[in-house]
TORLO-487449 format. One record per residue: residue in one letter; x, y, z of N, C-alpha, C in turn. Coordinates in steps of 0.2 Angstrom, whole numbers, plus 2048, in hexadecimal, padded with zeros to 3 digits. Example, Ala and Ser with C-alpha at 12.3 -4.5 7.8 and 13.67 -1.06 7.14 Angstrom:
<recs>
A8427E482783E7EA8278427F0827;S8407F58238447FB824840800827;
</recs>
This chain:
<recs>
M7C78377D07C98377D77C383B7DB;T7C18387E07BB83B7E47BE8417E8;E7BA8457EB7BB84B7EF7BF8497F5;N7BE8437F87C18417FE7C683B7FD;A7C983B7F77CE8367F67D48357FA;Y7D683B7FC7DC83B8017D983C808;V7DB83780C7D98368137DF836818;N7DD83781E7E38378237E482F825;V7E982E8297EA82782B7E582482F;E7E28278337DC8258377D6822833;S7D482682E7CF82582A7D181F826;L7D781E8237D981981F7D9812823;A7DC8138297DC80D82D7D580A82F;K7D180F8307CA80D8327C680A82B;Y7C880C8267C580A81F7C780381E;F7CE80181F7D07FA81E7D07F6824;G7CD7F882A7CC7F48307D37F2833;V7D87F78337DE7F58367E07FB83A;S7E67FA83E7E88008427EC80583E;T7ED80B8417F181083E7F880D83D;S7FA80984280180784280280283C;T7FD7FE83A7FD7FA8347FE7FE82E;I7FA80482D7FB80882880280B827;R80580D82D80C81082D81180A82B;K80F80482D8147FF82C8147FD824;W80E7FD82180D7FC81A811802816;V81180881881580D81581C80C816;R81E80A81B82680881C828802818;E8237FD8178257F78148247F880C;G8217FE80A8207FF8038197FC800;I8157F980580F7F680380A7FC800;I80B80180480880780180D80B7FE;S80D80C7F781380F7F48128177F4;R81881A7F38198217F48148257F0;D8128227EA80D8267E68068257E8;H8058227EE7FE8217F07FD8267F6;Y80182A7F880082F7FE8048357FC;I80283A800806841800808842807;R80D84680781084780E81284F80E;A81085281381285981481485A81C;G81A85A81D81D85A82381C853827;D81885382C81784D83081084A82E;T80C84E82980684C827805848821;Y80284282180183E81C7FA83E81A;R7F983E8137F283D8117F283780B;Y7EE83280C7EE82C8087E882C803;N7EA82A7FD7E58297F87E28227F9;K7DC8237FC7D881D7FE7D78187F8;E7D481B7F27D28177EC7D88147E9;A7DE8177E97E48147E67E780F7EA;I7E78107F17E980B7F57E58047F5;E7DE8067F57DA8007F47DB7FC7EE;K7DC7FF7E87DD7FC7E27E47F87E3;A7E97FB7E67EF7F87E67EF7F17EB;L7EB7F27F07EB7EC7F57E67E77F2;T7E27E87EE7DD7E37EB7DF7E07E5;K7E57E37E27E77E17DB7EA7DA7DC;P7E77D57D77EA7CE7D87F17CE7D7;K7F57CA7DB7FC7C97DA7FD7C47D5;P8037C57D18047C07CC8067BA7CF;P8057B47CB8067AE7CE80E7AD7CF;K8107A97D48177A87D58197A27D1;N81F7A27CF82179D7CA8237977CF;E8207927CE82178C7D28287897D1;E82B7897CB8317867C983778B7CB;V83B7897CF84178D7D184778A7CD;K84A78F7C985078D7C585678F7C8;V85B78A7C986178C7CC86678C7C7;W86A7917C78707917C287678F7C5;T87A78B7C28807897C588678A7C0;A88B78C7C289178D7BE8947867BC;H8967857B689A77E7B58A177F7B4;
</recs>
């Protein structure tokens, strides 16, 4: 981990080219998981490297076939 791995919300938003509201929304929705930031009171510090890896990780392919179970 680099020396400046944990950054404030403004720096993280600028890095990803989004607003601070978007970062906060990602936290509420779990897009940024709890293990990618630390919180002390009202202050959050985000692990930029871990978040970047999580956001750029390829998603598993969706199963095209939908199986429906019916009771007989």
